[in-house]
C-alpha positions in Angstrom: -179.6 97.2 47.7 -178.5 96.9 44.1 -174.8 96.5 43.2 -173.5 98.6 40.4 -171.4 96.9 37.7 -169.7 98.9 34.9 -169.8 96.8 31.7 -167.1 97.6 29.1 -167.1 96.3 25.6 -163.7 96.3 23.9 -165.3 96.6 20.5 -166.5 99.9 19.1 -168.8 98.2 16.6 -172.5 99.0 17.4 -173.5 95.4 16.4 -170.6 93.7 18.2 -171.4 90.3 19.6 -169.5 91.1 22.7 -171.7 94.2 23.2 -174.8 92.0 22.6 -173.5 89.6 25.3 -173.1 92.5 27.7 -176.7 93.6 26.9 -177.9 90.1 27.7 -175.8 90.2 31.0 -177.5 93.5 31.8 -180.9 91.8 31.7 -179.7 88.6 33.4 -178.0 90.6 36.2 -181.3 92.0 37.4 -182.2 88.7 38.9 -179.1 89.0 41.0 -179.6 92.5 42.1 -177.0 93.8 39.7 -177.4 97.0 37.9 -175.2 96.6 34.9 -174.4 99.9 33.1 -172.8 99.7 29.7 -170.0 102.2 29.3 -170.3 103.8 25.8 -167.4 106.3 26.0 -164.5 104.0 25.0 -164.3 105.6 21.5 -164.1 109.1 23.1 -161.0 108.4 25.1 -157.9 110.1 23.5 -154.8 108.0 22.9 -153.1 107.6 26.2 -150.2 109.9 26.8 -148.4 109.8 30.2 -147.7 113.5 29.9 -151.5 114.1 30.3 -152.1 111.9 33.3 -152.0 114.8 35.8 -154.5 116.8 33.8 -156.6 114.3 31.9 -159.3 115.3 29.5 -163.0 115.3 30.6 -163.7 112.0 28.9 -161.0 110.3 31.0 -162.3 111.9 34.2 -165.7 110.6 33.3 -164.4 107.1 32.8 -162.5 107.2 36.0 -165.6 108.5 37.9 -167.8 105.7 36.5 -165.2 103.1 37.6 -165.0 104.7 41.1 -168.8 104.5 41.5 -168.9 100.9 40.5 -168.9 97.8 42.8 -167.4 95.6 40.0 -166.4 95.6 36.3 -167.5 93.3 33.6 -165.5 93.3 30.4 -166.2 91.7 27.1 -163.6 92.2 24.4 -162.9 90.6 21.0 -159.5 89.5 19.8 -157.7 91.2 17.0 -154.4 89.7 15.7 -154.0 87.7 18.8 -154.4 90.6 21.1 -156.9 92.8 22.9 -158.3 95.7 20.9 -156.6 99.0 20.9 -159.7 100.6 22.4 -159.7 98.5 25.5 -155.9 98.6 26.0 -156.0 102.4 25.7 -158.8 102.7 28.3 -156.9 100.5 30.7 -153.7 102.5 30.2 -155.6 105.6 31.3 -156.4 104.0 34.7 -153.2 102.1 35.5 -151.7 104.9 37.7 -155.0 106.4 39.0 -155.9 103.1 40.7 -159.6 102.6 40.0 -159.0 98.9 39.2 -157.1 98.3 42.5 -158.9 95.5 44.3 -161.9 96.0 42.0 -163.8 92.7 41.3 -163.5 92.1 37.6 -165.0 89.4 35.4 -163.9 89.0 31.8 -166.5 87.4 29.5 -166.0 86.7 25.8 -168.3 85.9 22.9 -165.8 84.0 20.8 -164.3 80.6 21.4 -161.3 81.6 19.2 -160.4 84.6 21.4 -158.3 82.7 24.0 -155.1 84.7 23.5 -156.8 88.1 24.0 -158.8 86.8 26.9 -155.7 85.7 28.7 -153.9 88.9 27.8 -156.8 91.0 29.1 -156.9 89.1 32.4 -153.1 89.4 32.8 -153.2 93.2 32.1 -156.0 93.7 34.7 -154.3 91.4 37.2 -151.1 93.6 36.8 -153.3 96.6 37.7 -154.0 94.9 41.0 -157.7 94.1 40.2 -159.4 91.2 41.8 -160.0 88.9 38.9 -162.9 86.6 39.6 -161.8 83.5 37.8 -165.0 81.6 38.4 -167.0 84.5 36.8 -164.7 84.7 33.7 -166.1 82.7 30.8 -166.3 82.3 27.1 -169.5 81.7 25.3 -168.9 80.7 21.7 -171.3 83.0 19.8 -168.9 83.8 16.9 -170.3 83.7 13.5 -173.9 84.0 14.7 -176.1 87.0 14.5 -177.6 86.8 18.0 -179.7 89.4 19.7 -179.6 89.8 23.5 -183.0 88.0 23.6 -181.6 85.0 21.6 -178.9 84.7 24.2 -181.4 84.9 27.1 -183.7 82.4 25.4 -180.9 79.7 25.0 -180.9 77.7 28.2 -177.3 76.7 28.0 -176.0 80.2 27.3 -178.2 81.9 29.8 -177.2 79.3 32.4 -173.5 80.1 31.9 -174.2 83.8 32.1 -176.4 83.5 35.1 -173.8 81.4 36.9 -171.0 84.0 36.1 -173.1 86.9 37.4 -174.1 85.0 40.5 -170.5 84.4 41.4 -169.7 88.1 40.7 -172.6 89.2 42.9 -171.4 86.9 45.8 -167.9 88.3 45.5 -169.2 91.9 45.6 -171.2 91.1 48.7 -168.2 89.4 50.4 -166.0 92.3 49.4 -168.5 94.8 50.9 -168.7 92.8 54.1 -165.0 92.7 54.5 -164.8 96.5 54.1 -167.9 97.1 56.3 -170.0 98.5 53.5 -173.8 97.9 53.6 
C-alpha cells in the first residue's frame, strides 16, 4: 500500500531549485512506495489572522485536509534574510492550533548549502508544533547557483543517493508509525 507524503515548497517561484528537488523526490519516492504530492496552494493562503481561525477560508481548509490525508510531510524551503520564507511561515501559522502537524512525520530537505539558519528555524518551528521531525531524513543538498532539472538531480549518483536514503528513512518511520497505531 503506497504511503502519501505531502511535499511543500517554501518558495513560490515556478523554477525554484527547492521545488525542483521536491520533483526529484517525487520520482525517487516511487521506489519506496511513497506517493509524493506537491502542494501548489501556498500562494493562495491568505495572511494568517487568529480572528479567522474558527472560520478559515476554503484555501486553508483545503491545505488542512491535504495534511490530514497525508502519512508524512516533506518540506523544502529557501532562506531569505536568515529566515524561512513568509509563505512557509504563513502556512505553518494556519495549522498551529488546528493540529495537523501533531505527531506527523516530517522531513526538511534543502537545496542550498547556505540556508542553514532557515533550515534550523524551520525545524524548530515544526518541532514546536509537536511534529515528529525525522532528523535522519532531513538533509541539505547544495544545488545553489546551478540550473538543475529533476532529471539532472536523479542522474547524479551522489545527489540521488542522499535523496534515496532520506526517503527510505521517511518510509520506514511512516511504516513504524502506522504499526504503532494499528494502521495497515
